[in-house]
C-alpha positions as CSV (number, residue, x, y, z in Angstrom):
1,M,52.4,73.5,78.4
2,N,52.7,73.5,82.3
3,E,53.3,70.2,83.9
4,S,52.0,69.5,87.4
5,P,54.6,68.5,90.1
6,P,54.9,64.9,90.9
7,P,53.0,63.6,93.9
8,A,54.6,63.8,97.3
9,G,57.3,61.1,97.8
10,E,57.9,60.5,94.0
11,P,61.1,61.6,92.4
12,K,61.0,64.5,90.1
13,P,61.3,63.4,86.5
14,K,64.8,64.0,85.1
15,A,65.2,66.6,82.4
16,R,66.4,65.5,78.9
17,R,70.0,66.2,78.2
18,K,70.3,68.8,75.6
19,G,72.8,68.4,72.8
20,A,72.9,64.5,72.7
21,A,72.3,63.5,69.2
22,P,70.7,60.2,68.5
23,D,73.8,59.2,66.6
24,D,75.9,59.8,69.7
25,V,73.6,57.6,71.7
26,G,73.7,54.8,69.1
27,K,77.5,55.0,69.0
28,A,77.7,54.7,72.8
29,L,75.3,51.7,72.9
30,R,77.3,50.0,70.1
31,S,80.5,50.6,71.9
32,A,79.1,49.2,75.1
33,Y,77.8,46.2,73.3
34,D,81.1,45.6,71.6
35,E,82.9,45.8,74.8
36,A,80.6,43.3,76.5
37,L,81.2,40.9,73.7
38,R,85.0,41.0,74.1
39,E,84.7,40.1,77.8
40,E,85.6,36.5,78.8
41,V,83.0,34.3,80.3
42,P,84.0,33.4,83.9
43,D,84.8,29.7,84.6
44,D,82.2,29.4,87.2
45,F,79.5,30.5,84.8
46,L,80.7,27.9,82.2
47,D,80.6,25.2,84.9
48,L,77.1,26.2,85.6
49,L,76.1,26.1,82.0
50,G,77.7,22.6,81.6
51,K,75.5,21.2,84.5
52,L,72.4,22.3,82.7
53,S,73.1,20.1,79.7
């Protein structure tokens, strides 16, 4: 199946990375999520949240 090139000025679609198994993607997403959960909430943000309630 031949795909036509993108119109002028639009970026070329990125090719899919070969070899990345869905399990690898899931593990990477879980790892990023777990890391974000371990981060501390900045005091400035907590102060802002306190002002909302």
